Predicted model as a PDB file, atoms N, CA, C, CB and O in Angstrom, pLDDT in the B-factor column:
MODEL        1                                                                  
ATOM      1  N   UNK A   1      -5.533 -11.526 -17.124  1.00 50.00           N  
ATOM      2  CA  UNK A   1      -6.047 -12.813 -17.574  1.00 50.00           C  
ATOM      3  C   UNK A   1      -5.088 -13.960 -17.198  1.00 50.00           C  
ATOM      4  CB  UNK A   1      -6.275 -12.784 -19.097  1.00 50.00           C  
ATOM      5  O   UNK A   1      -4.974 -14.938 -17.937  1.00 50.00           O  
ATOM      6  N   UNK A   2      -4.430 -13.844 -16.097  1.00 57.00           N  
ATOM      7  CA  UNK A   2      -3.538 -14.928 -15.685  1.00 57.00           C  
ATOM      8  C   UNK A   2      -4.342 -16.115 -15.144  1.00 57.00           C  
ATOM      9  CB  UNK A   2      -2.540 -14.427 -14.619  1.00 57.00           C  
ATOM     10  O   UNK A   2      -5.561 -16.025 -14.997  1.00 57.00           O  
ATOM     11  N   UNK A   3      -3.681 -17.188 -14.860  1.00 60.00           N  
ATOM     12  CA  UNK A   3      -4.346 -18.435 -14.487  1.00 60.00           C  
ATOM     13  C   UNK A   3      -5.124 -18.332 -13.178  1.00 60.00           C  
ATOM     14  CB  UNK A   3      -3.329 -19.536 -14.378  1.00 60.00           C  
ATOM     15  O   UNK A   3      -6.110 -19.045 -12.993  1.00 60.00           O  
ATOM     16  N   UNK A   4      -4.703 -17.469 -12.281  1.00 73.00           N  
ATOM     17  CA  UNK A   4      -5.367 -17.375 -10.981  1.00 73.00           C  
ATOM     18  C   UNK A   4      -6.484 -16.343 -10.949  1.00 73.00           C  
ATOM     19  CB  UNK A   4      -4.361 -17.046  -9.923  1.00 73.00           C  
ATOM     20  O   UNK A   4      -7.181 -16.229  -9.941  1.00 73.00           O  
ATOM     21  N   UNK A   5      -6.665 -15.606 -12.004  1.00 75.00           N  
ATOM     22  CA  UNK A   5      -7.768 -14.635 -12.059  1.00 75.00           C  
ATOM     23  C   UNK A   5      -7.501 -13.319 -11.406  1.00 75.00           C  
ATOM     24  CB  UNK A   5      -8.950 -15.208 -11.447  1.00 75.00           C  
ATOM     25  O   UNK A   5      -8.446 -12.564 -11.176  1.00 75.00           O  
ATOM     26  N   UNK A   6      -6.238 -12.983 -11.081  1.00 74.00           N  
ATOM     27  CA  UNK A   6      -5.912 -11.691 -10.474  1.00 74.00           C  
ATOM     28  C   UNK A   6      -5.848 -10.625 -11.549  1.00 74.00           C  
ATOM     29  CB  UNK A   6      -4.575 -11.761  -9.702  1.00 74.00           C  
ATOM     30  O   UNK A   6      -5.251 -10.835 -12.604  1.00 74.00           O  
ATOM     31  N   UNK A   7      -6.457  -9.490 -11.286  1.00 76.00           N  
ATOM     32  CA  UNK A   7      -6.443  -8.375 -12.227  1.00 76.00           C  
ATOM     33  C   UNK A   7      -6.136  -7.082 -11.474  1.00 76.00           C  
ATOM     34  CB  UNK A   7      -7.800  -8.266 -12.982  1.00 76.00           C  
ATOM     35  O   UNK A   7      -6.683  -6.863 -10.393  1.00 76.00           O  
ATOM     36  N   UNK A   8      -5.267  -6.214 -12.023  1.00 75.00           N  
ATOM     37  CA  UNK A   8      -4.978  -4.952 -11.352  1.00 75.00           C  
ATOM     38  C   UNK A   8      -6.229  -4.069 -11.280  1.00 75.00           C  
ATOM     39  CB  UNK A   8      -3.845  -4.211 -12.078  1.00 75.00           C  
ATOM     40  O   UNK A   8      -7.107  -4.149 -12.140  1.00 75.00           O  
ATOM     41  N   UNK A   9      -6.296  -3.238 -10.257  1.00 76.00           N  
ATOM     42  CA  UNK A   9      -7.437  -2.368 -10.069  1.00 76.00           C  
ATOM     43  C   UNK A   9      -7.577  -1.384 -11.225  1.00 76.00           C  
ATOM     44  CB  UNK A   9      -7.315  -1.622  -8.754  1.00 76.00           C  
ATOM     45  O   UNK A   9      -8.685  -0.956 -11.548  1.00 76.00           O  
ATOM     46  N   UNK A  10      -6.459  -1.025 -11.846  1.00 76.00           N  
ATOM     47  CA  UNK A  10      -6.469  -0.171 -13.042  1.00 76.00           C  
ATOM     48  C   UNK A  10      -5.091  -0.193 -13.669  1.00 76.00           C  
ATOM     49  CB  UNK A  10      -6.893   1.289 -12.697  1.00 76.00           C  
ATOM     50  O   UNK A  10      -4.205  -0.911 -13.203  1.00 76.00           O  
ATOM     51  N   UNK A  11      -4.903   0.583 -14.715  1.00 77.00           N  
ATOM     52  CA  UNK A  11      -3.591   0.651 -15.368  1.00 77.00           C  
ATOM     53  C   UNK A  11      -3.095   2.094 -15.439  1.00 77.00           C  
ATOM     54  CB  UNK A  11      -3.660   0.044 -16.784  1.00 77.00           C  
ATOM     55  O   UNK A  11      -2.414   2.468 -16.394  1.00 77.00           O  
ATOM     56  N   UNK A  12      -3.427   2.892 -14.452  1.00 77.00           N  
ATOM     57  CA  UNK A  12      -3.002   4.289 -14.412  1.00 77.00           C  
ATOM     58  C   UNK A  12      -1.487   4.413 -14.245  1.00 77.00           C  
ATOM     59  CB  UNK A  12      -3.713   5.021 -13.277  1.00 77.00           C  
ATOM     60  O   UNK A  12      -0.793   3.434 -13.972  1.00 77.00           O  
ATOM     61  N   UNK A  13      -1.006   5.614 -14.413  1.00 77.00           N  
ATOM     62  CA  UNK A  13       0.428   5.873 -14.297  1.00 77.00           C  
ATOM     63  C   UNK A  13       0.821   6.228 -12.874  1.00 77.00           C  
ATOM     64  CB  UNK A  13       0.840   6.992 -15.237  1.00 77.00           C  
ATOM     65  O   UNK A  13      -0.029   6.333 -11.990  1.00 77.00           O  
ATOM     66  N   UNK A  14       2.121   6.412 -12.662  1.00 80.00           N  
ATOM     67  CA  UNK A  14       2.693   6.762 -11.362  1.00 80.00           C  
ATOM     68  C   UNK A  14       1.976   7.927 -10.715  1.00 80.00           C  
ATOM     69  CB  UNK A  14       4.156   7.090 -11.508  1.00 80.00           C  
ATOM     70  O   UNK A  14       1.700   8.926 -11.378  1.00 80.00           O  
ATOM     71  N   UNK A  15       1.672   7.819  -9.444  1.00 75.00           N  
ATOM     72  CA  UNK A  15       1.042   8.864  -8.620  1.00 75.00           C  
ATOM     73  C   UNK A  15      -0.299   9.327  -9.144  1.00 75.00           C  
ATOM     74  CB  UNK A  15       1.950  10.043  -8.515  1.00 75.00           C  
ATOM     75  O   UNK A  15      -0.691  10.472  -8.917  1.00 75.00           O  
ATOM     76  N   UNK A  16      -1.005   8.462  -9.837  1.00 76.00           N  
ATOM     77  CA  UNK A  16      -2.321   8.787 -10.372  1.00 76.00           C  
ATOM     78  C   UNK A  16      -3.351   8.947  -9.254  1.00 76.00           C  
ATOM     79  CB  UNK A  16      -2.773   7.707 -11.352  1.00 76.00           C  
ATOM     80  O   UNK A  16      -3.536   8.039  -8.443  1.00 76.00           O  
ATOM     81  N   UNK A  17      -4.007  10.078  -9.213  1.00 81.00           N  
ATOM     82  CA  UNK A  17      -5.033  10.324  -8.210  1.00 81.00           C  
ATOM     83  C   UNK A  17      -6.248   9.448  -8.505  1.00 81.00           C  
ATOM     84  CB  UNK A  17      -5.430  11.823  -8.179  1.00 81.00           C  
ATOM     85  O   UNK A  17      -6.902   8.969  -7.579  1.00 81.00           O  
ATOM     86  N   UNK A  18      -6.554   9.235  -9.779  1.00 82.00           N  
ATOM     87  CA  UNK A  18      -7.685   8.411 -10.171  1.00 82.00           C  
ATOM     88  C   UNK A  18      -7.493   6.987  -9.665  1.00 82.00           C  
ATOM     89  CB  UNK A  18      -7.862   8.422 -11.699  1.00 82.00           C  
ATOM     90  O   UNK A  18      -8.424   6.377  -9.140  1.00 82.00           O  
ATOM     91  N   UNK A  19      -6.297   6.468  -9.822  1.00 81.00           N  
ATOM     92  CA  UNK A  19      -5.977   5.117  -9.357  1.00 81.00           C  
ATOM     93  C   UNK A  19      -6.164   5.036  -7.844  1.00 81.00           C  
ATOM     94  CB  UNK A  19      -4.526   4.727  -9.748  1.00 81.00           C  
ATOM     95  O   UNK A  19      -6.750   4.080  -7.336  1.00 81.00           O  
ATOM     96  N   UNK A  20      -5.668   6.032  -7.134  1.00 80.00           N  
ATOM     97  CA  UNK A  20      -5.782   6.052  -5.671  1.00 80.00           C  
ATOM     98  C   UNK A  20      -7.239   6.114  -5.249  1.00 80.00           C  
ATOM     99  CB  UNK A  20      -5.011   7.244  -5.081  1.00 80.00           C  
ATOM    100  O   UNK A  20      -7.636   5.435  -4.302  1.00 80.00           O  
ATOM    101  N   UNK A  21      -8.047   6.921  -5.941  1.00 83.00           N  
ATOM    102  CA  UNK A  21      -9.466   7.025  -5.621  1.00 83.00           C  
ATOM    103  C   UNK A  21     -10.175   5.685  -5.790  1.00 83.00           C  
ATOM    104  CB  UNK A  21     -10.127   8.080  -6.501  1.00 83.00           C  
ATOM    105  O   UNK A  21     -11.000   5.312  -4.955  1.00 83.00           O  
ATOM    106  N   UNK A  22      -9.864   4.967  -6.850  1.00 83.00           N  
ATOM    107  CA  UNK A  22     -10.516   3.667  -7.103  1.00 83.00           C  
ATOM    108  C   UNK A  22     -10.212   2.655  -5.998  1.00 83.00           C  
ATOM    109  CB  UNK A  22     -10.063   3.100  -8.459  1.00 83.00           C  
ATOM    110  O   UNK A  22     -11.057   1.831  -5.649  1.00 83.00           O  
ATOM    111  N   UNK A  23      -9.020   2.728  -5.463  1.00 86.00           N  
ATOM    112  CA  UNK A  23      -8.601   1.750  -4.464  1.00 86.00           C  
ATOM    113  C   UNK A  23      -8.684   2.298  -3.035  1.00 86.00           C  
ATOM    114  CB  UNK A  23      -7.185   1.294  -4.757  1.00 86.00           C  
ATOM    115  O   UNK A  23      -8.248   1.628  -2.099  1.00 86.00           O  
ATOM    116  N   UNK A  24      -9.225   3.485  -2.854  1.00 88.00           N  
ATOM    117  CA  UNK A  24      -9.169   4.143  -1.535  1.00 88.00           C  
ATOM    118  C   UNK A  24      -9.826   3.340  -0.427  1.00 88.00           C  
ATOM    119  CB  UNK A  24      -9.823   5.494  -1.610  1.00 88.00           C  
ATOM    120  O   UNK A  24      -9.334   3.339   0.701  1.00 88.00           O  
ATOM    121  N   UNK A  25     -10.905   2.671  -0.713  1.00 91.00           N  
ATOM    122  CA  UNK A  25     -11.574   1.893   0.350  1.00 91.00           C  
ATOM    123  C   UNK A  25     -10.648   0.804   0.881  1.00 91.00           C  
ATOM    124  CB  UNK A  25     -12.889   1.258  -0.179  1.00 91.00           C  
ATOM    125  O   UNK A  25     -10.496   0.654   2.093  1.00 91.00           O  
ATOM    126  N   UNK A  26     -10.031   0.048  -0.017  1.00 90.00           N  
ATOM    127  CA  UNK A  26      -9.103  -0.993   0.399  1.00 90.00           C  
ATOM    128  C   UNK A  26      -7.866  -0.400   1.065  1.00 90.00           C  
ATOM    129  CB  UNK A  26      -8.697  -1.845  -0.795  1.00 90.00           C  
ATOM    130  O   UNK A  26      -7.414  -0.907   2.092  1.00 90.00           O  
ATOM    131  N   UNK A  27      -7.314   0.670   0.489  1.00 91.00           N  
ATOM    132  CA  UNK A  27      -6.124   1.286   1.060  1.00 91.00           C  
ATOM    133  C   UNK A  27      -6.403   1.825   2.470  1.00 91.00           C  
ATOM    134  CB  UNK A  27      -5.624   2.415   0.147  1.00 91.00           C  
ATOM    135  O   UNK A  27      -5.548   1.722   3.350  1.00 91.00           O  
ATOM    136  N   UNK A  28      -7.565   2.386   2.682  1.00 93.00           N  
ATOM    137  CA  UNK A  28      -7.924   2.846   4.044  1.00 93.00           C  
ATOM    138  C   UNK A  28      -8.004   1.688   5.017  1.00 93.00           C  
ATOM    139  CB  UNK A  28      -9.266   3.595   4.028  1.00 93.00           C  
ATOM    140  O   UNK A  28      -7.585   1.820   6.167  1.00 93.00           O  
ATOM    141  N   UNK A  29      -8.534   0.552   4.580  1.00 95.00           N  
ATOM    142  CA  UNK A  29      -8.596  -0.631   5.442  1.00 95.00           C  
ATOM    143  C   UNK A  29      -7.187  -1.116   5.789  1.00 95.00           C  
ATOM    144  CB  UNK A  29      -9.396  -1.761   4.754  1.00 95.00           C  
ATOM    145  O   UNK A  29      -6.913  -1.485   6.931  1.00 95.00           O  
ATOM    146  N   UNK A  30      -6.305  -1.109   4.802  1.00 93.00           N  
ATOM    147  CA  UNK A  30      -4.931  -1.522   5.038  1.00 93.00           C  
ATOM    148  C   UNK A  30      -4.260  -0.571   6.019  1.00 93.00           C  
ATOM    149  CB  UNK A  30      -4.147  -1.579   3.719  1.00 93.00           C  
ATOM    150  O   UNK A  30      -3.582  -1.015   6.946  1.00 93.00           O  
ATOM    151  N   UNK A  31      -4.439   0.737   5.826  1.00 94.00           N  
ATOM    152  CA  UNK A  31      -3.835   1.720   6.741  1.00 94.00           C  
ATOM    153  C   UNK A  31      -4.353   1.548   8.152  1.00 94.00           C  
ATOM    154  CB  UNK A  31      -4.113   3.145   6.260  1.00 94.00           C  
ATOM    155  O   UNK A  31      -3.575   1.628   9.103  1.00 94.00           O  
ATOM    156  N   UNK A  32      -5.653   1.312   8.318  1.00 96.00           N  
ATOM    157  CA  UNK A  32      -6.216   1.112   9.655  1.00 96.00           C  
ATOM    158  C   UNK A  32      -5.645  -0.149  10.296  1.00 96.00           C  
ATOM    159  CB  UNK A  32      -7.752   1.025   9.587  1.00 96.00           C  
ATOM    160  O   UNK A  32      -5.332  -0.147  11.487  1.00 96.00           O  
ATOM    161  N   UNK A  33      -5.505  -1.227   9.522  1.00 95.00           N  
ATOM    162  CA  UNK A  33      -4.953  -2.466  10.061  1.00 95.00           C  
ATOM    163  C   UNK A  33      -3.495  -2.277  10.493  1.00 95.00           C  
ATOM    164  CB  UNK A  33      -5.055  -3.592   9.021  1.00 95.00           C  
ATOM    165  O   UNK A  33      -3.079  -2.799  11.527  1.00 95.00           O  
ATOM    166  N   UNK A  34      -2.727  -1.533   9.702  1.00 95.00           N  
ATOM    167  CA  UNK A  34      -1.333  -1.277  10.070  1.00 95.00           C  
ATOM    168  C   UNK A  34      -1.257  -0.412  11.327  1.00 95.00           C  
ATOM    169  CB  UNK A  34      -0.584  -0.594   8.909  1.00 95.00           C  
ATOM    170  O   UNK A  34      -0.438  -0.671  12.208  1.00 95.00           O  
ATOM    171  N   UNK A  35      -2.101   0.607  11.413  1.00 95.00           N  
ATOM    172  CA  UNK A  35      -2.124   1.479  12.601  1.00 95.00           C  
ATOM    173  C   UNK A  35      -2.429   0.669  13.867  1.00 95.00           C  
ATOM    174  CB  UNK A  35      -3.175   2.606  12.427  1.00 95.00           C  
ATOM    175  O   UNK A  35      -1.849   0.927  14.921  1.00 95.00           O  
ATOM    176  N   UNK A  36      -3.328  -0.299  13.766  1.00 95.00           N  
ATOM    177  CA  UNK A  36      -3.680  -1.125  14.928  1.00 95.00           C  
ATOM    178  C   UNK A  36      -2.474  -1.977  15.380  1.00 95.00           C  
ATOM    179  CB  UNK A  36      -4.892  -2.045  14.588  1.00 95.00           C  
ATOM    180  O   UNK A  36      -2.421  -2.428  16.524  1.00 95.00           O  
ATOM    181  N   UNK A  37      -1.525  -2.184  14.482  1.00 94.00           N  
ATOM    182  CA  UNK A  37      -0.330  -2.955  14.797  1.00 94.00           C  
ATOM    183  C   UNK A  37       0.873  -2.051  15.076  1.00 94.00           C  
ATOM    184  CB  UNK A  37      -0.012  -3.909  13.655  1.00 94.00           C  
ATOM    185  O   UNK A  37       2.021  -2.495  15.036  1.00 94.00           O  
ATOM    186  N   UNK A  38       0.590  -0.776  15.359  1.00 93.00           N  
ATOM    187  CA  UNK A  38       1.603   0.204  15.714  1.00 93.00           C  
ATOM    188  C   UNK A  38       2.555   0.533  14.556  1.00 93.00           C  
ATOM    189  CB  UNK A  38       2.394  -0.297  16.891  1.00 93.00           C  
ATOM    190  O   UNK A  38       3.719   0.872  14.767  1.00 93.00           O  
ATOM    191  N   UNK A  39       2.029   0.425  13.325  1.00 94.00           N  
ATOM    192  CA  UNK A  39       2.763   0.850  12.136  1.00 94.00           C  
ATOM    193  C   UNK A  39       2.046   2.071  11.600  1.00 94.00           C  
ATOM    194  CB  UNK A  39       2.855  -0.295  11.050  1.00 94.00           C  
ATOM    195  O   UNK A  39       0.974   1.961  11.004  1.00 94.00           O  
ATOM    196  N   UNK A  40       2.644   3.249  11.813  1.00 93.00           N  
ATOM    197  CA  UNK A  40       1.984   4.509  11.513  1.00 93.00           C  
ATOM    198  C   UNK A  40       2.221   4.930  10.065  1.00 93.00           C  
ATOM    199  CB  UNK A  40       2.472   5.595  12.461  1.00 93.00           C  
ATOM    200  O   UNK A  40       3.332   5.314   9.701  1.00 93.00           O  
ATOM    201  N   UNK A  41       1.179   4.858   9.244  1.00 94.00           N  
ATOM    202  CA  UNK A  41       1.272   5.174   7.829  1.00 94.00           C  
ATOM    203  C   UNK A  41       1.374   6.684   7.651  1.00 94.00           C  
ATOM    204  CB  UNK A  41       0.057   4.612   7.058  1.00 94.00           C  
ATOM    205  O   UNK A  41       0.550   7.440   8.166  1.00 94.00           O  
ATOM    206  N   UNK A  42       2.403   7.113   6.910  1.00 94.00           N  
ATOM    207  CA  UNK A  42       2.586   8.533   6.648  1.00 94.00           C  
ATOM    208  C   UNK A  42       2.104   8.932   5.268  1.00 94.00           C  
ATOM    209  CB  UNK A  42       4.031   8.903   6.803  1.00 94.00           C  
ATOM    210  O   UNK A  42       1.687  10.073   5.069  1.00 94.00           O  
ATOM    211  N   UNK A  43       2.151   8.004   4.298  1.00 91.00           N  
ATOM    212  CA  UNK A  43       1.779   8.346   2.928  1.00 91.00           C  
ATOM    213  C   UNK A  43       1.462   7.088   2.129  1.00 91.00           C  
ATOM    214  CB  UNK A  43       2.903   9.141   2.246  1.00 91.00           C  
ATOM    215  O   UNK A  43       2.019   6.021   2.385  1.00 91.00           O  
ATOM    216  N   UNK A  44       0.569   7.224   1.164  1.00 88.00           N  
ATOM    217  CA  UNK A  44       0.280   6.164   0.197  1.00 88.00           C  
ATOM    218  C   UNK A  44       0.135   6.844  -1.173  1.00 88.00           C  
ATOM    219  CB  UNK A  44      -1.034   5.342   0.593  1.00 88.00           C  
ATOM    220  O   UNK A  44      -0.396   7.951  -1.269  1.00 88.00           O  
ATOM    221  N   UNK A  45       0.610   6.172  -2.226  1.00 85.00           N  
ATOM    222  CA  UNK A  45       0.373   6.704  -3.570  1.00 85.00           C  
ATOM    223  C   UNK A  45       0.473   5.567  -4.587  1.00 85.00           C  
ATOM    224  CB  UNK A  45       1.391   7.840  -3.909  1.00 85.00           C  
ATOM    225  O   UNK A  45       1.045   4.513  -4.309  1.00 85.00           O  
ATOM    226  N   UNK A  46      -0.096   5.803  -5.768  1.00 84.00           N  
ATOM    227  CA  UNK A  46      -0.027   4.834  -6.853  1.00 84.00           C  
ATOM    228  C   UNK A  46       1.408   4.729  -7.343  1.00 84.00           C  
ATOM    229  CB  UNK A  46      -0.973   5.228  -8.011  1.00 84.00           C  
ATOM    230  O   UNK A  46       2.111   5.735  -7.437  1.00 84.00           O  
ATOM    231  N   UNK A  47       1.838   3.529  -7.651  1.00 85.00           N  
ATOM    232  CA  UNK A  47       3.182   3.276  -8.162  1.00 85.00           C  
ATOM    233  C   UNK A  47       3.143   3.129  -9.666  1.00 85.00           C  
ATOM    234  CB  UNK A  47       3.789   2.022  -7.518  1.00 85.00           C  
ATOM    235  O   UNK A  47       2.092   3.303 -10.283  1.00 85.00           O  
ATOM    236  N   UNK A  48       4.269   2.812 -10.258  1.00 82.00           N  
ATOM    237  CA  UNK A  48       4.383   2.707 -11.730  1.00 82.00           C  
ATOM    238  C   UNK A  48       3.659   1.498 -12.300  1.00 82.00           C  
ATOM    239  CB  UNK A  48       5.842   2.641 -12.134  1.00 82.00           C  
ATOM    240  O   UNK A  48       3.100   1.584 -13.393  1.00 82.00           O  
ATOM    241  N   UNK A  49       3.652   0.385 -11.598  1.00 79.00           N  
ATOM    242  CA  UNK A  49       3.019  -0.825 -12.110  1.00 79.00           C  
ATOM    243  C   UNK A  49       1.500  -0.766 -11.964  1.00 79.00           C  
ATOM    244  CB  UNK A  49       3.566  -2.051 -11.387  1.00 79.00           C  
ATOM    245  O   UNK A  49       0.973  -0.139 -11.044  1.00 79.00           O  
ATOM    246  N   UNK A  50       0.818  -1.422 -12.876  1.00 78.00           N  
ATOM    247  CA  UNK A  50      -0.640  -1.464 -12.847  1.00 78.00           C  
ATOM    248  C   UNK A  50      -1.157  -2.024 -11.523  1.00 78.00           C  
ATOM    249  CB  UNK A  50      -1.165  -2.301 -14.009  1.00 78.00           C  
ATOM    250  O   UNK A  50      -0.808  -3.142 -11.144  1.00 78.00           O  
ATOM    251  N   UNK A  51      -1.983  -1.254 -10.823  1.00 80.00           N  
ATOM    252  CA  UNK A  51      -2.564  -1.711  -9.578  1.00 80.00           C  
ATOM    253  C   UNK A  51      -1.617  -1.754  -8.378  1.00 80.00           C  
ATOM    254  CB  UNK A  51      -3.118  -3.041  -9.786  1.00 80.00           C  
ATOM    255  O   UNK A  51      -1.966  -2.331  -7.348  1.00 80.00           O  
ATOM    256  N   UNK A  52      -0.441  -1.164  -8.486  1.00 85.00           N  
ATOM    257  CA  UNK A  52       0.531  -1.161  -7.403  1.00 85.00           C  
ATOM    258  C   UNK A  52       0.510   0.170  -6.667  1.00 85.00           C  
ATOM    259  CB  UNK A  52       1.933  -1.448  -7.940  1.00 85.00           C  
ATOM    260  O   UNK A  52       0.360   1.230  -7.273  1.00 85.00           O  
ATOM    261  N   UNK A  53       0.662   0.095  -5.343  1.00 87.00           N  
ATOM    262  CA  UNK A  53       0.667   1.277  -4.488  1.00 87.00           C  
ATOM    263  C   UNK A  53       1.828   1.192  -3.524  1.00 87.00           C  
ATOM    264  CB  UNK A  53      -0.665   1.419  -3.723  1.00 87.00           C  
ATOM    265  O   UNK A  53       2.226   0.104  -3.107  1.00 87.00           O  
ATOM    266  N   UNK A  54       2.368   2.344  -3.173  1.00 89.00           N  
ATOM    267  CA  UNK A  54       3.420   2.408  -2.172  1.00 89.00           C  
ATOM    268  C   UNK A  54       2.817   2.881  -0.869  1.00 89.00           C  
ATOM    269  CB  UNK A  54       4.571   3.340  -2.619  1.00 89.00           C  
ATOM    270  O   UNK A  54       2.006   3.806  -0.832  1.00 89.00           O  
ATOM    271  N   UNK A  55       3.234   2.222   0.203  1.00 90.00           N  
ATOM    272  CA  UNK A  55       2.795   2.595   1.563  1.00 90.00           C  
ATOM    273  C   UNK A  55       4.063   2.971   2.331  1.00 90.00           C  
ATOM    274  CB  UNK A  55       1.992   1.403   2.293  1.00 90.00           C  
ATOM    275  O   UNK A  55       4.985   2.166   2.456  1.00 90.00           O  
ATOM    276  N   UNK A  56       4.097   4.166   2.829  1.00 92.00           N  
ATOM    277  CA  UNK A  56       5.265   4.645   3.587  1.00 92.00           C  
ATOM    278  C   UNK A  56       4.840   4.806   5.036  1.00 92.00           C  
ATOM    279  CB  UNK A  56       5.826   6.005   3.007  1.00 92.00           C  
ATOM    280  O   UNK A  56       3.840   5.458   5.338  1.00 92.00           O  
ATOM    281  N   UNK A  57       5.619   4.196   5.931  1.00 89.00           N  
ATOM    282  CA  UNK A  57       5.302   4.364   7.342  1.00 89.00           C  
ATOM    283  C   UNK A  57       6.410   5.091   8.069  1.00 89.00           C  
ATOM    284  CB  UNK A  57       5.049   3.020   7.994  1.00 89.00           C  
ATOM    285  O   UNK A  57       7.511   5.274   7.548  1.00 89.00           O  
ATOM    286  N   UNK A  58       6.095   5.504   9.291  1.00 90.00           N  
ATOM    287  CA  UNK A  58       6.969   6.360  10.091  1.00 90.00           C  
ATOM    288  C   UNK A  58       8.321   5.704  10.337  1.00 90.00           C  
ATOM    289  CB  UNK A  58       6.305   6.696  11.420  1.00 90.00           C  
ATOM    290  O   UNK A  58       8.433   4.487  10.487  1.00 90.00           O  
ATOM    291  N   UNK A  59       9.352   6.565  10.373  1.00 90.00           N  
ATOM    292  CA  UNK A  59      10.727   6.155  10.632  1.00 90.00           C  
ATOM    293  C   UNK A  59      10.842   5.402  11.954  1.00 90.00           C  
ATOM    294  CB  UNK A  59      11.648   7.373  10.640  1.00 90.00           C  
ATOM    295  O   UNK A  59      10.191   5.755  12.937  1.00 90.00           O  
ATOM    296  N   UNK A  60      11.663   4.379  11.969  1.00 92.00           N  
ATOM    297  CA  UNK A  60      11.954   3.614  13.175  1.00 92.00           C  
ATOM    298  C   UNK A  60      13.437   3.233  13.181  1.00 92.00           C  
ATOM    299  CB  UNK A  60      11.052   2.345  13.262  1.00 92.00           C  
ATOM    300  O   UNK A  60      14.144   3.439  12.194  1.00 92.00           O  
ATOM    301  N   UNK A  61      13.888   2.686  14.279  1.00 94.00           N  
ATOM    302  CA  UNK A  61      15.266   2.143  14.329  1.00 94.00           C  
ATOM    303  C   UNK A  61      15.313   0.954  13.345  1.00 94.00           C  
ATOM    304  CB  UNK A  61      15.679   1.686  15.830  1.00 94.00           C  
ATOM    305  O   UNK A  61      14.276   0.448  12.915  1.00 94.00           O  
ATOM    306  N   UNK A  62      16.503   0.538  13.012  1.00 95.00           N  
ATOM    307  CA  UNK A  62      16.684  -0.523  12.000  1.00 95.00           C  
ATOM    308  C   UNK A  62      15.919  -1.802  12.339  1.00 95.00           C  
ATOM    309  CB  UNK A  62      18.164  -0.849  11.849  1.00 95.00           C  
ATOM    310  O   UNK A  62      15.196  -2.334  11.497  1.00 95.00           O  
ATOM    311  N   UNK A  63      16.075  -2.292  13.559  1.00 95.00           N  
ATOM    312  CA  UNK A  63      15.399  -3.535  13.946  1.00 95.00           C  
ATOM    313  C   UNK A  63      13.895  -3.378  13.972  1.00 95.00           C  
ATOM    314  CB  UNK A  63      15.882  -3.996  15.303  1.00 95.00           C  
ATOM    315  O   UNK A  63      13.178  -4.266  13.511  1.00 95.00           O  
ATOM    316  N   UNK A  64      13.396  -2.267  14.502  1.00 94.00           N  
ATOM    317  CA  UNK A  64      11.955  -2.011  14.534  1.00 94.00           C  
ATOM    318  C   UNK A  64      11.396  -1.863  13.116  1.00 94.00           C  
ATOM    319  CB  UNK A  64      11.653  -0.743  15.361  1.00 94.00           C  
ATOM    320  O   UNK A  64      10.281  -2.304  12.836  1.00 94.00           O  
ATOM    321  N   UNK A  65      12.175  -1.238  12.221  1.00 92.00           N  
ATOM    322  CA  UNK A  65      11.740  -1.090  10.827  1.00 92.00           C  
ATOM    323  C   UNK A  65      11.669  -2.455  10.143  1.00 92.00           C  
ATOM    324  CB  UNK A  65      12.700  -0.152  10.053  1.00 92.00           C  
ATOM    325  O   UNK A  65      10.740  -2.719   9.380  1.00 92.00           O  
ATOM    326  N   UNK A  66      12.634  -3.311  10.408  1.00 94.00           N  
ATOM    327  CA  UNK A  66      12.607  -4.656   9.827  1.00 94.00           C  
ATOM    328  C   UNK A  66      11.408  -5.447  10.355  1.00 94.00           C  
ATOM    329  CB  UNK A  66      13.922  -5.408  10.138  1.00 94.00           C  
ATOM    330  O   UNK A  66      10.748  -6.150   9.589  1.00 94.00           O  
ATOM    331  N   UNK A  67      11.126  -5.341  11.632  1.00 94.00           N  
ATOM    332  CA  UNK A  67       9.948  -5.999  12.207  1.00 94.00           C  
ATOM    333  C   UNK A  67       8.659  -5.482  11.576  1.00 94.00           C  
ATOM    334  CB  UNK A  67       9.907  -5.787  13.725  1.00 94.00           C  
ATOM    335  O   UNK A  67       7.775  -6.260  11.217  1.00 94.00           O  
ATOM    336  N   UNK A  68       8.564  -4.164  11.446  1.00 92.00           N  
ATOM    337  CA  UNK A  68       7.363  -3.563  10.841  1.00 92.00           C  
ATOM    338  C   UNK A  68       7.197  -4.006   9.392  1.00 92.00           C  
ATOM    339  CB  UNK A  68       7.435  -2.026  10.913  1.00 92.00           C  
ATOM    340  O   UNK A  68       6.081  -4.233   8.926  1.00 92.00           O  
ATOM    341  N   UNK A  69       8.314  -4.124   8.690  1.00 91.00           N  
ATOM    342  CA  UNK A  69       8.246  -4.578   7.293  1.00 91.00           C  
ATOM    343  C   UNK A  69       7.684  -5.994   7.205  1.00 91.00           C  
ATOM    344  CB  UNK A  69       9.642  -4.524   6.640  1.00 91.00           C  
ATOM    345  O   UNK A  69       6.852  -6.271   6.341  1.00 91.00           O  
ATOM    346  N   UNK A  70       8.123  -6.890   8.083  1.00 93.00           N  
ATOM    347  CA  UNK A  70       7.636  -8.263   8.058  1.00 93.00           C  
ATOM    348  C   UNK A  70       6.154  -8.315   8.434  1.00 93.00           C  
ATOM    349  CB  UNK A  70       8.463  -9.142   9.011  1.00 93.00           C  
ATOM    350  O   UNK A  70       5.392  -9.072   7.832  1.00 93.00           O  
ATOM    351  N   UNK A  71       5.744  -7.529   9.411  1.00 91.00           N  
ATOM    352  CA  UNK A  71       4.332  -7.495   9.796  1.00 91.00           C  
ATOM    353  C   UNK A  71       3.476  -6.970   8.649  1.00 91.00           C  
ATOM    354  CB  UNK A  71       4.134  -6.624  11.049  1.00 91.00           C  
ATOM    355  O   UNK A  71       2.406  -7.512   8.371  1.00 91.00           O  
ATOM    356  N   UNK A  72       3.943  -5.921   7.986  1.00 90.00           N  
ATOM    357  CA  UNK A  72       3.188  -5.326   6.897  1.00 90.00           C  
ATOM    358  C   UNK A  72       3.066  -6.259   5.699  1.00 90.00           C  
ATOM    359  CB  UNK A  72       3.833  -4.034   6.472  1.00 90.00           C  
ATOM    360  O   UNK A  72       2.046  -6.254   5.010  1.00 90.00           O  
ATOM    361  N   UNK A  73       4.093  -7.054   5.448  1.00 88.00           N  
ATOM    362  CA  UNK A  73       4.016  -8.005   4.331  1.00 88.00           C  
ATOM    363  C   UNK A  73       2.925  -8.997   4.559  1.00 88.00           C  
ATOM    364  CB  UNK A  73       5.335  -8.728   4.133  1.00 88.00           C  
ATOM    365  O   UNK A  73       2.707  -9.878   3.727  1.00 88.00           O  
TER     366      UNK A  73                                                      
ENDMDL                                                                          
END                                                                             
């Protein structure tokens, strides 16, 4: 109920499969967009915060990882 109207997709706990299922359509779109930019997603899972997810991509050298991080943001 914040001023901008943003609401978490759910309030499940860490690594909740239910949470991941609810957001799977959006998460798949994000993974596809990252793959198109040469950022290879290895794993996604629900995080501790409500509506938060972790996206893990393939290992890279330090500079390439920093570049990938900025693109993903």
